[in-house]
LOLO-733192 format. One record per residue (C-alpha): residue in one letter; x, y, z. Coordinates in nm, 2 decimals. Each point is the difference from the previous one (the first is absolute). Example, Ala and Ser with C-alpha at 12.3 -4.5 7.8 and 13.67 -1.06 7.14 Angstrom:
residuo x y z
a 1.23 -0.45 0.78
s 0.14 0.34 -0.07
This chain:
residuo x y z
x 20.88 9.14 1.96
x 0.09 -0.32 -0.19
x -0.14 0.14 -0.31
x 0.20 0.32 0.02
x 0.32 -0.19 0.10
x -0.04 -0.23 -0.28
x -0.04 0.26 -0.26
x 0.25 0.26 0.14
x 0.32 -0.12 -0.19
x -0.16 -0.15 -0.30
x -0.20 0.32 -0.07
x 0.31 0.21 0.06
x 0.19 -0.22 -0.25
x -0.31 0.00 -0.24
x 0.01 0.39 0.02
x 0.35 0.00 -0.12
x -0.06 -0.24 -0.30
x -0.19 0.30 -0.16
x 0.17 0.29 0.17
x 0.29 0.13 -0.18
x 0.18 -0.33 -0.08
x 0.30 0.20 -0.09
x 0.04 0.15 0.34
x -0.03 -0.33 0.18
x 0.18 -0.24 -0.25
x 0.30 0.24 -0.04
x 0.07 -0.02 0.37
x -0.01 -0.37 0.00
x 0.20 -0.03 -0.32
x 0.27 0.25 0.00
x 0.34 -0.09 0.13
x 0.11 0.15 0.33
x -0.35 0.13 0.09
x -0.21 -0.30 0.04
x -0.11 -0.11 0.35
x -0.27 -0.23 -0.11
x -0.37 -0.01 0.08
x 0.00 -0.03 0.39
x -0.34 -0.16 0.09
x 0.04 -0.06 0.37
x -0.06 0.31 0.24
x 0.32 0.20 -0.01
x 0.01 0.16 0.34
x 0.38 0.09 -0.01
x 0.10 -0.13 0.35
x 0.13 -0.33 0.12
x -0.25 -0.15 0.24
x 0.28 -0.05 0.26
x 0.12 0.35 0.00
x -0.10 0.24 0.28
x -0.27 0.22 -0.13
x 0.14 0.33 0.14
x 0.03 0.32 -0.18
x 0.16 0.32 0.12
x -0.09 0.18 0.31
x -0.21 -0.30 0.14
x -0.20 -0.04 -0.30
x -0.15 -0.32 -0.09
x 0.08 -0.10 -0.36
x -0.09 -0.36 -0.07
x 0.03 0.01 -0.38
x 0.08 0.24 -0.29
x -0.34 0.16 -0.01
x -0.10 0.08 0.37
x 0.14 0.21 0.28
x -0.17 0.06 0.33
x 0.15 0.29 0.20
x -0.01 0.03 0.38
x -0.25 0.26 -0.04
x -0.24 -0.23 -0.18
x 0.05 0.12 -0.34
x -0.04 -0.26 -0.27
x 0.24 0.07 -0.29
x -0.07 -0.18 -0.32
x 0.29 -0.01 -0.26
x -0.14 0.02 -0.36
x 0.22 -0.16 -0.27
x -0.21 0.17 -0.27
x 0.00 0.36 -0.06
x -0.31 0.24 0.07
x -0.04 0.21 -0.29
x -0.37 0.07 0.04
x -0.14 -0.35 -0.06
x -0.07 -0.08 0.38
x 0.28 -0.26 0.04
x 0.11 0.13 0.34
x -0.36 -0.03 0.13
x -0.07 -0.35 -0.16
x 0.32 -0.15 0.14
x -0.05 0.15 0.34
x -0.36 -0.14 0.00
x 0.12 -0.35 -0.06
x 0.25 0.02 0.29
x -0.24 0.18 0.24
x -0.28 -0.23 -0.07
x 0.19 -0.31 0.13
x 0.18 0.18 0.27
x -0.32 0.16 0.12
x 0.17 0.33 0.03
x -0.17 0.33 0.07
x -0.01 0.16 -0.35
x 0.06 0.35 0.17
x 0.35 -0.13 0.13
x 0.11 -0.14 -0.33
x 0.24 0.18 -0.23
x 0.19 -0.11 -0.32
x 0.35 0.04 -0.11
x 0.14 -0.06 -0.34
x 0.26 -0.28 -0.01
x 0.36 0.05 -0.10
x 0.14 -0.18 -0.30
x 0.06 -0.35 0.11
x -0.11 -0.27 -0.25
x 0.06 -0.28 0.24
x -0.24 0.14 0.25
x -0.25 0.19 -0.21
x -0.04 -0.18 -0.33
x -0.31 0.01 -0.19
x -0.12 -0.36 0.01
x -0.14 0.02 -0.36
x 0.32 0.16 -0.15
x 0.28 -0.16 0.20
x 0.14 0.36 0.05
x -0.08 0.30 0.22
x -0.23 0.22 -0.19
x -0.36 0.11 -0.06
x -0.19 -0.04 -0.32
x -0.26 -0.20 -0.19
x -0.26 0.07 0.27
x 0.16 -0.27 0.22
x 0.06 0.17 0.33
x -0.30 -0.15 0.19
x -0.03 -0.30 -0.20
x 0.35 -0.13 0.07
x 0.01 0.14 0.36
x -0.34 -0.14 0.11
x 0.12 -0.32 0.18
x 0.34 0.14 0.09
x -0.11 0.31 0.19
x -0.27 -0.19 0.17
x 0.25 -0.25 0.12
x 0.23 0.27 0.12
x -0.28 0.15 0.20
x -0.13 -0.33 0.14
x 0.35 -0.12 0.12
x 0.06 0.33 0.16
x -0.34 -0.04 0.18
x 0.08 -0.34 0.12
x 0.32 0.11 0.16
x -0.16 0.29 0.18
x -0.26 -0.23 0.14
x 0.26 -0.25 0.10
x 0.19 0.29 0.18
x -0.33 0.11 0.17
x -0.08 -0.35 0.10
x 0.33 -0.03 0.19
x -0.05 0.34 0.16
x -0.34 -0.07 0.12
x 0.07 -0.37 0.08
x -0.29 -0.12 -0.21
x -0.03 -0.23 -0.31
x 0.04 0.17 -0.35
x -0.34 -0.14 -0.08
x -0.18 0.20 0.27
x 0.11 0.33 -0.15
x -0.15 0.20 -0.27
x 0.13 0.31 -0.19
x -0.21 0.31 -0.09
x 0.13 0.33 -0.14
x 0.37 -0.05 0.11
x -0.07 -0.14 0.35
x 0.03 -0.35 0.12
x -0.30 -0.07 0.22
x -0.06 -0.28 0.28
x -0.37 0.01 0.01
x -0.05 -0.21 0.30
x 0.20 0.23 0.22
x -0.03 0.33 -0.18
x 0.36 0.05 -0.03
x 0.15 0.13 -0.32
x 0.33 0.11 -0.14
x 0.08 0.22 -0.30
x 0.23 -0.10 -0.28
x 0.25 0.26 0.13
x 0.03 -0.16 0.34
x 0.05 -0.33 -0.16
x 0.25 0.11 -0.27
x 0.33 -0.09 0.18
x -0.14 -0.33 0.14
x -0.14 -0.10 -0.33
x 0.33 0.03 -0.17
x 0.13 -0.29 0.21
x -0.28 -0.23 -0.13
x 0.06 -0.27 -0.27
x -0.13 0.10 -0.33
x -0.28 -0.26 -0.07
x 0.04 -0.23 -0.30
x -0.37 -0.01 -0.08
x -0.29 0.23 0.09
x -0.37 -0.01 -0.09
x -0.12 0.30 -0.19
x -0.35 0.16 0.07
x -0.30 -0.12 -0.20
x -0.18 0.26 -0.19
x -0.29 0.03 0.24
x 0.25 0.11 0.27
x 0.14 0.29 -0.20
x -0.02 0.33 0.17
x 0.20 0.21 -0.25
x 0.02 -0.19 -0.32
x -0.29 0.10 -0.21
x -0.12 0.27 0.22
x -0.10 0.35 -0.10
x 0.14 0.34 0.09
x 0.34 -0.12 0.13
x 0.23 0.29 0.00
x 0.26 -0.02 -0.26
x 0.35 -0.02 0.13
x 0.15 0.26 -0.23
x -0.29 0.25 0.03
x 0.10 0.19 0.32
x 0.36 0.07 -0.11
x -0.12 0.10 -0.35
x -0.25 0.22 0.16
x 0.23 0.18 0.24
x 0.29 0.03 -0.23
x 0.22 -0.24 0.20
x 0.02 -0.27 -0.27
x 0.35 -0.03 -0.14
x 0.03 -0.01 -0.39
x 0.33 0.02 -0.18
x -0.05 0.36 -0.07
x -0.02 0.07 0.38
x 0.34 -0.13 0.08
x 0.26 0.25 0.12
x 0.34 -0.11 0.10
x 0.29 0.20 0.12
x 0.19 0.15 -0.28
x -0.23 -0.17 -0.27
x 0.00 0.14 -0.35
x -0.28 -0.03 -0.25
x 0.08 -0.14 -0.34
x -0.21 0.06 -0.31
x 0.13 -0.19 -0.31
x -0.03 0.10 -0.37
x -0.16 -0.25 -0.23
x 0.00 0.01 -0.37
x -0.32 0.10 -0.20
x 0.04 -0.32 -0.20
x 0.06 -0.35 0.12
x 0.34 -0.13 -0.11
x 0.17 0.35 -0.03
x 0.35 0.03 0.14
x 0.13 0.31 0.19
x 0.31 0.14 -0.17
x 0.05 0.34 0.15
x -0.08 0.18 0.32
x 0.04 0.38 0.08
x -0.09 0.05 0.36
x 0.11 0.37 0.03
x -0.35 0.14 0.03
x -0.12 -0.28 0.22
x 0.27 0.06 0.25
x -0.10 0.38 0.01
x -0.35 -0.11 0.15
x -0.02 0.07 0.38
x 0.01 -0.33 0.19
x 0.18 -0.20 -0.27
x 0.30 -0.17 0.12
x 0.12 -0.20 -0.31
x -0.08 -0.20 -0.30
x 0.09 -0.35 -0.01
x 0.05 -0.21 -0.32
x -0.06 -0.37 0.07
x -0.01 -0.32 -0.20
x -0.37 -0.10 -0.03
x -0.07 -0.36 0.11
x -0.32 -0.03 -0.21
x 0.04 0.25 -0.28
x 0.25 0.04 -0.29
x 0.33 0.18 0.11
x 0.03 0.27 0.27
x -0.25 0.23 0.14
x 0.03 0.31 0.22
x -0.17 0.11 0.32
x 0.00 0.33 0.18
x 0.06 -0.01 0.38
x -0.15 0.27 0.23
x -0.10 0.08 0.34
x -0.35 0.01 -0.08
x -0.24 -0.15 -0.26
x -0.09 0.33 -0.18
x 0.35 0.10 -0.05
x 0.09 -0.36 -0.13
x -0.28 0.03 -0.25
x 0.09 0.34 -0.11
x 0.36 -0.10 -0.03
x -0.08 -0.31 -0.21
x -0.21 0.22 -0.23
x 0.29 0.24 -0.05
x 0.23 -0.27 -0.13
x 0.12 0.04 -0.35
x 0.00 -0.36 -0.14
x 0.08 -0.16 -0.32
x -0.15 -0.34 -0.10
x 0.09 -0.24 -0.28
x -0.33 -0.13 -0.14
x 0.14 -0.22 -0.27
x -0.10 -0.32 0.20
x -0.32 0.15 0.15
x -0.35 -0.13 -0.04
x -0.18 0.24 -0.24
x -0.33 -0.15 -0.10
x -0.32 0.18 0.05
x -0.31 -0.14 0.14
x -0.17 0.00 -0.35
x 0.30 -0.19 -0.15
x -0.01 -0.26 0.29
x -0.38 -0.05 -0.05
x 0.04 -0.06 -0.36
x 0.28 -0.25 0.06
x -0.21 -0.18 0.26
x -0.30 0.00 -0.23
x 0.20 -0.16 -0.28
x 0.14 -0.26 0.25
x -0.37 -0.08 0.12
x -0.08 -0.10 -0.36
x 0.27 -0.28 0.01
x 0.01 -0.32 0.20
x 0.19 0.03 0.35
x 0.13 -0.23 0.25
x -0.26 -0.26 0.12
x -0.13 0.06 0.35
x -0.31 -0.20 0.01
x -0.13 -0.24 -0.27
x -0.30 -0.19 0.09
x -0.25 -0.14 -0.26
x 0.00 0.13 -0.36
x -0.07 0.37 0.00
x 0.08 0.04 -0.37
x -0.27 -0.26 -0.10
x -0.26 0.14 0.24
x 0.06 0.35 -0.14
x -0.04 -0.12 -0.35
x -0.33 -0.17 0.09
x -0.13 0.27 0.22
x -0.34 0.16 -0.04
x 0.14 0.33 0.12
x 0.36 0.12 0.04
x 0.10 0.29 0.23
x 0.32 0.16 -0.09
x 0.14 0.27 0.21
x 0.33 0.17 0.09
x 0.07 0.14 0.35
x 0.27 0.24 0.10
x 0.13 0.12 0.32
x 0.28 0.27 0.06
x 0.31 0.01 0.20
x -0.08 0.12 0.35
x 0.20 0.14 0.28
x -0.05 -0.11 0.36
x -0.04 0.36 0.11
x 0.02 -0.07 0.37
x -0.05 0.30 0.23
x 0.36 -0.02 0.13
x 0.25 0.01 -0.30
x 0.30 -0.23 0.02
x 0.26 0.07 0.27
x 0.25 -0.18 0.21
x 0.25 0.09 0.29
x 0.34 -0.15 -0.02
x 0.26 0.04 0.29
x 0.32 -0.17 -0.12
x 0.26 -0.10 0.26
x 0.33 -0.16 -0.04
x -0.12 -0.36 0.06
x -0.37 0.02 -0.04
x -0.28 0.21 -0.14
x -0.34 0.11 0.16
x -0.29 0.05 -0.22
x -0.32 0.16 0.11
x -0.28 -0.05 -0.26
x -0.36 -0.08 -0.07
x 0.14 -0.33 -0.06
x -0.21 -0.26 -0.19
x 0.26 -0.23 -0.13
x 0.24 -0.06 0.28
x 0.19 -0.31 -0.11
x 0.06 0.10 -0.36
x 0.10 0.36 0.09
x 0.23 -0.12 0.26
x 0.16 -0.25 -0.23
x 0.03 0.26 -0.28
x 0.15 0.28 0.23
x 0.25 -0.26 0.15
x 0.12 -0.09 -0.35
x 0.03 0.37 -0.09
x 0.20 0.09 0.31
x 0.19 -0.32 0.03
x -0.15 -0.07 0.34
x -0.14 -0.32 0.17
x -0.37 0.02 -0.02
x -0.04 0.00 0.37
x 0.19 0.33 0.00
x -0.27 0.16 -0.21
x -0.23 0.10 0.29
x -0.34 0.11 -0.13
x -0.25 0.17 0.22
x -0.36 -0.01 -0.12
x -0.20 0.32 0.02
x -0.35 0.07 -0.12
x -0.05 0.05 -0.37
x -0.24 0.26 -0.15
x -0.13 -0.25 -0.25
x 0.18 -0.23 -0.25
x -0.24 -0.19 -0.21
x 0.30 -0.23 -0.10
x 0.25 0.26 -0.06
x 0.22 -0.04 0.31
x 0.04 -0.37 -0.07
x 0.20 0.07 -0.31
x 0.15 -0.31 -0.17
x 0.34 0.15 -0.03
x -0.01 0.22 0.32
x 0.05 0.30 -0.22
x -0.06 0.29 0.25
x 0.16 -0.15 0.30
x 0.31 -0.09 -0.19
x 0.01 0.36 -0.14
x -0.01 0.13 0.35
x 0.28 -0.23 0.10
x 0.21 0.08 -0.30
x -0.03 0.38 0.07
x 0.10 -0.05 0.36
x 0.30 -0.20 -0.11
x 0.11 0.26 -0.25
x -0.06 0.28 0.23
x 0.22 -0.18 0.27
x 0.28 -0.06 -0.26
x -0.02 0.37 -0.10
x 0.03 0.13 0.36
x -0.36 0.02 0.10
x -0.02 -0.25 0.27
x -0.35 0.08 0.11
x -0.33 -0.19 0.03
x -0.19 0.05 -0.34
x -0.37 0.02 -0.05
x -0.06 -0.04 -0.37
x -0.33 0.16 -0.10
x -0.18 -0.03 -0.34
x -0.24 0.28 -0.09
x -0.35 -0.08 -0.12
x 0.13 0.07 -0.35
x 0.30 -0.23 0.04
x -0.25 -0.27 0.12
x -0.24 0.04 -0.28
x 0.27 0.01 -0.28
x 0.23 -0.23 0.18
x -0.12 -0.32 -0.15
x -0.12 -0.36 0.13
x -0.36 0.04 -0.11
x -0.30 -0.24 -0.04
x 0.06 -0.12 -0.35
x -0.17 0.12 -0.30
x -0.21 -0.29 -0.14
x -0.19 -0.08 -0.31
x -0.26 -0.29 -0.01
x -0.17 -0.14 -0.31
x -0.28 -0.24 0.06
x -0.24 -0.22 -0.21
x -0.29 -0.18 0.17
x -0.22 -0.25 -0.15
x -0.38 -0.04 0.08
x -0.24 -0.26 -0.12
x -0.35 0.05 -0.13
x -0.13 -0.01 0.37
x 0.26 0.27 0.11
x 0.22 -0.24 0.18
x 0.37 0.05 0.01
x 0.18 -0.27 -0.20
x 0.34 0.16 -0.04
x 0.23 0.28 0.15
x 0.31 0.10 -0.18
x 0.20 0.28 0.17
x 0.35 0.14 -0.12
x 0.18 0.23 0.23
x 0.30 0.22 -0.07
x 0.19 0.17 0.28
x 0.34 0.03 0.16
x 0.10 -0.25 0.27
x 0.06 0.13 0.36
x 0.29 -0.24 0.01
x 0.20 0.09 -0.30
x 0.36 0.10 0.08
x -0.04 -0.10 0.36
x 0.16 -0.29 0.19
x -0.35 -0.14 0.02
x -0.04 -0.06 -0.38
x 0.19 -0.33 -0.04
x -0.18 -0.15 0.31
x -0.34 0.13 -0.07
x -0.06 0.03 -0.38
x -0.09 -0.34 -0.13
x -0.02 -0.07 -0.37
x -0.02 0.38 -0.06
x -0.29 0.04 0.24
x 0.00 0.24 0.29
x -0.28 -0.13 0.20
x -0.08 0.35 0.14
x -0.07 0.12 -0.36
x -0.29 -0.25 -0.04
x -0.13 -0.06 0.34
x -0.38 0.04 0.00
x -0.04 -0.12 -0.35
x 0.22 -0.30 -0.03
x -0.22 -0.17 0.26
x -0.33 0.15 -0.11
x -0.27 -0.10 0.25
x -0.29 0.01 -0.25
x -0.09 -0.33 -0.14
x 0.07 -0.01 -0.37
x 0.09 -0.32 -0.19
x 0.30 0.15 -0.20
x 0.25 0.25 0.15
x 0.30 0.13 -0.17
x 0.22 0.26 0.14
x 0.32 0.14 -0.15
x 0.27 0.24 0.09
x 0.25 0.24 -0.17
x 0.26 0.14 0.24
x 0.19 0.28 -0.16
x 0.35 0.02 0.13
x 0.14 0.30 -0.20
x -0.23 0.26 0.18
x 0.23 0.20 0.23
x -0.28 0.11 0.25
x 0.06 -0.14 0.34
x -0.30 -0.19 0.14
x -0.09 -0.17 0.33
x -0.31 -0.13 0.18
x -0.27 0.25 0.07
x -0.29 -0.05 0.24
x -0.14 -0.34 -0.10
x 0.25 -0.05 -0.27
x -0.12 -0.18 -0.32
x -0.36 -0.03 0.14
x 0.00 0.39 -0.06
x -0.04 -0.05 -0.38
x -0.11 -0.36 -0.04
x -0.30 0.07 0.23
x -0.09 0.30 -0.22
x 0.00 -0.20 -0.32
x -0.15 -0.33 0.12
x -0.29 0.18 0.19
x -0.07 0.23 -0.29
x 0.00 -0.30 -0.25
x -0.23 -0.22 0.21
x -0.24 0.30 0.00
x 0.03 0.04 -0.37
x -0.09 -0.37 -0.03
x -0.30 0.04 0.24
x -0.13 0.29 -0.22
x 0.06 -0.19 -0.33
x -0.18 -0.29 0.15
x -0.29 0.22 0.12
x 0.04 -0.11 0.35
x 0.02 0.19 0.34
x 0.37 0.06 0.07
x -0.03 -0.12 0.36
x -0.17 -0.31 -0.08
x 0.21 -0.08 -0.30
x 0.31 0.02 0.22
x -0.16 -0.20 0.28
x -0.09 -0.29 -0.23
x 0.35 -0.03 -0.13
x 0.14 -0.01 0.36
x -0.17 -0.31 0.11
x 0.33 -0.16 0.09
x 0.10 0.30 0.22
x -0.24 0.05 0.29
x 0.21 0.28 0.16
x 0.00 0.19 -0.32
x -0.38 -0.05 -0.01
x -0.03 0.10 0.37
x 0.14 0.35 -0.04
x -0.18 0.05 -0.34
x -0.33 -0.09 0.16
x 0.06 0.23 0.31
x 0.12 0.30 -0.21
x -0.30 -0.04 -0.23
x -0.24 -0.03 0.30
x 0.14 0.29 0.18
x 0.00 0.22 -0.31
x -0.37 -0.08 -0.07
x 0.10 -0.15 -0.35
x -0.34 -0.15 -0.04
x -0.18 0.36 0.02
x 0.02 0.26 -0.25
x 0.26 0.26 0.06
x -0.14 0.35 0.09
x 0.00 0.24 -0.30
x 0.21 0.32 0.00
x -0.07 0.36 -0.08
x -0.11 0.12 -0.35
x 0.26 -0.10 -0.25
x 0.19 -0.23 0.25
x 0.03 -0.36 -0.10
x 0.06 -0.25 0.29
x 0.14 -0.36 0.00
x 0.10 -0.28 0.23
x 0.27 -0.24 -0.06
x 0.15 -0.31 0.17
x 0.35 -0.17 0.03
x 0.15 -0.28 0.20
x 0.35 -0.11 0.03
x 0.24 -0.22 0.23
x 0.34 0.11 0.07
x 0.23 -0.08 0.29
x -0.24 -0.27 0.11
x -0.27 0.25 0.07
x -0.33 0.05 -0.19
x -0.14 0.33 -0.07
x -0.32 0.11 -0.20
x -0.10 0.36 -0.07
x -0.30 0.16 -0.13
x 0.04 0.36 -0.13
x -0.26 0.25 -0.07
x 0.08 0.29 -0.24
x -0.15 0.32 -0.14
x 0.10 0.15 -0.34
x -0.14 0.34 -0.08
x -0.08 0.15 -0.34
x 0.35 0.13 -0.04
x 0.15 -0.34 0.08
x 0.11 0.08 0.35
x 0.03 -0.31 0.21
x -0.07 -0.04 0.36
x 0.03 -0.33 0.19
x -0.27 0.02 0.25
x 0.02 -0.31 0.20
x 0.21 -0.32 0.03
x -0.13 -0.29 0.20
x 0.28 -0.24 0.08
x -0.02 -0.36 0.14
x 0.32 -0.17 0.12
x 0.08 -0.36 0.11
x 0.35 0.01 0.16
x -0.05 -0.29 0.24
x -0.03 0.07 0.37
x -0.03 0.38 0.04
x 0.27 0.09 0.26
x -0.07 0.38 0.00
x -0.33 0.08 -0.18
x 0.06 0.37 0.01
x 0.34 -0.03 -0.16
x -0.14 -0.24 -0.27
x -0.27 0.27 -0.07
x 0.27 0.27 -0.01
x 0.22 -0.20 -0.24
x -0.29 -0.07 -0.23
x -0.09 0.37 0.00
x 0.34 0.11 -0.06
x 0.06 -0.26 -0.27
x -0.31 0.12 -0.17
x 0.11 0.37 0.02
x 0.34 -0.10 -0.13
x -0.13 -0.20 -0.29
x -0.25 0.27 -0.09
x 0.28 0.25 -0.03
x 0.17 -0.22 -0.26
x -0.34 -0.08 -0.16
x -0.10 0.37 -0.04
x 0.33 0.20 -0.05
x 0.34 -0.16 0.08
x 0.22 -0.07 -0.30
x 0.38 0.04 -0.06
x 0.10 0.07 -0.36
x 0.32 0.03 -0.18
x 0.13 0.25 -0.27
x 0.33 -0.08 -0.16
x 0.07 -0.22 0.31
x -0.09 0.27 0.26
x -0.27 -0.05 0.25
x -0.24 0.29 -0.05
x -0.16 0.01 0.35
x 0.16 0.12 0.31
x -0.24 0.07 0.30
x -0.35 -0.03 0.11
x -0.11 0.27 -0.23
x 0.06 -0.20 -0.31
x 0.03 -0.35 0.14
x -0.34 0.05 0.17
x -0.11 -0.20 0.31
x -0.36 -0.01 0.12
x -0.14 0.34 0.12
x -0.23 -0.01 0.32
x -0.30 0.10 -0.21
x 0.05 -0.29 -0.22
x -0.02 -0.26 0.27
x -0.33 -0.20 -0.03
x -0.22 -0.13 0.28
x 0.15 -0.34 0.10
x -0.14 -0.29 0.18
x 0.20 -0.30 0.09
x -0.14 -0.32 0.12
x 0.21 -0.29 0.13
x -0.08 -0.36 -0.06
x -0.01 -0.19 0.34
x 0.26 -0.29 -0.03
x 0.18 -0.25 0.20
x 0.29 -0.02 -0.25
x 0.34 0.11 0.10
x 0.05 0.38 -0.09
x 0.13 0.12 -0.33
x 0.12 0.35 -0.14
x -0.20 0.30 -0.02
x 0.26 0.27 -0.09
x -0.02 -0.06 -0.37
x -0.32 -0.20 -0.09
x -0.23 0.30 0.00
x 0.17 0.15 -0.30
x -0.06 -0.24 -0.30
x -0.39 0.00 -0.02
x -0.04 0.37 0.03
x 0.09 0.12 -0.37
x -0.21 -0.27 -0.17
x -0.30 0.06 0.23
x 0.02 0.37 -0.08
x 0.04 -0.05 -0.38
x -0.27 -0.26 0.00
x -0.23 0.25 0.16
x 0.09 0.26 -0.26
x -0.11 -0.26 -0.27
x -0.32 -0.06 0.19
x -0.07 0.38 0.00
x 0.13 0.11 -0.33
x 0.05 -0.30 -0.22
x 0.37 0.10 -0.04
x 0.26 -0.27 0.08
x 0.31 0.14 0.15
x 0.30 -0.23 -0.09
x 0.28 0.25 0.09
x 0.11 0.14 0.32
x -0.02 0.27 0.14
x -0.35 0.09 -0.11
x 0.10 0.37 0.01
x -0.21 0.18 -0.28
x -0.10 -0.31 -0.20
x -0.37 0.08 0.08
x 0.02 0.35 -0.13
x 0.08 -0.09 -0.36
């Protein structure tokens, strides 16, 4: 218990030192939004207030309600978008409350920064794989205090001492007499008890829910029976569907609209021109009584665009530009030792360029948002990831006090970072359409819907990045210097975050994972070029900068091992002697994959190989071993991935495994297929047929092994992504001798 409590806040804080510094630091540094890092448990209720909710409910704090029927309602300040947050947060509360899991349900918290702020960011929002890490102590405290009040109420009712009572599965029990009372029976009386200032949390050996297998996910039943409510499910009286028209090139301006044909589409009510809050000039949306009519109406608009200020570069031109920049010194990120001298004196020098493309988030649910604008307030229903920033942005747009922007959190069908947009782009667009519609006589609730094509071509991608590296090895194959130069857009350029978070030209999220390279090397030099004239909107994508730095660094260390004539696993391990948790996952993955035994051969003409990679992101450590087969025609099959993860105390092992499996599938799609390209400034891909996600027959056999740990929990939503691509490409090299330095792999093996 002492160890867990000692580490809880320090590990959560440490997690955020490497987790998306921009997302945390901006919140702390931007005027009007900073609430500061609140370390003490934030339970959202004065201890002197009567802990009563509506209809006789017991509501001792912001996170727990107990109904007269005995139902325990956990209020989740973090969105559930498939990552298991609702289950994890409920587990923390139910563990300390000793609730019956079958009687626990979860509700999404409304937008209220004071009550529901993310302790790591200082705002209400979900990101950086922080939900469990920052809530670990907070939610346990909420459950433990509620339990103490229920026990106190039972002691009064039974006329016994609180110390003589136990709690088991939602019932307070006096073992000496055999009497017991359910939580529901005690709810009203518990509300009159004082909220304790201090409670003792359980020691790990007393856990009955935390760390246990096969705990039913809180979101599974509703998602199975269809009762789960996503934004697309919302139906309000008189609601109209709005589908906006976006330009084919970023930076184009709308100059003319002819809506005659659009208005002839059955179900179309109007077209609405509105000033875009995040793009240049005006845009136009079609309003209709159903989604199909709105899409058909939007497609029937005759539009004129001014492309004179539009971005018109092609992917080939951008790569040529980035390649040229990579040949010049950039802004200094890390400068340790004398890399230049070590390279001059090296017995061997490895030189390699690594390239990764723009990537869309490609969540299953495209962007959408419901806005119900009233005279003095607005109701927003949304798969809401970024409550505080979206609330502030909409308040400014509509000239309302922030508290009059009422945001209801719904489920989201994925996000991978897209719904936490730095400029609140799609939420602001929905609000702007609703305002313009109201001003033009259409005072109805508006559900704005982007099609899959709008979502794929709408911008805000994982940035295209170019890496140039030179590694020096001595005569014994030891690394003596590592020089790496990165070229890529900053996620923060043009946002309010830029001035607060870009220091000396360096966006920390551009270089995370290489600026603090874990491998022991005497000289480390990292430089960065940040092109600002590239007009393609970018933002964080699942695991942010680690997506490309992990690919480059884990490929490069593999190249060094091969050049040194050493086993890639052992070569890594020797250079991680200062990082036991890195070594721990590396050892576990290698052991479970059978690294020390020869890989079973394939059919005639099939070459097989095994590759390894390890990476830390979001304070979690993940190693993966991939096994691949390449046939005589260059067709690649990833057969197996063995994954080891150290994420501190495992709250829900099944959720951790699911997140590792999902991260591997997500990353494998990007490694094999996914790529956004531009021609004359226009994004060429539009849907899953040409921005291909992983197909079922491509999913490898996956094993996930969790390192037992007494450390406080860290993130699992993103850390499974970075090691996958290098593990696969290192396996390809082992099989074929061909080094893959560009993603996606696509047809590179068929040349």
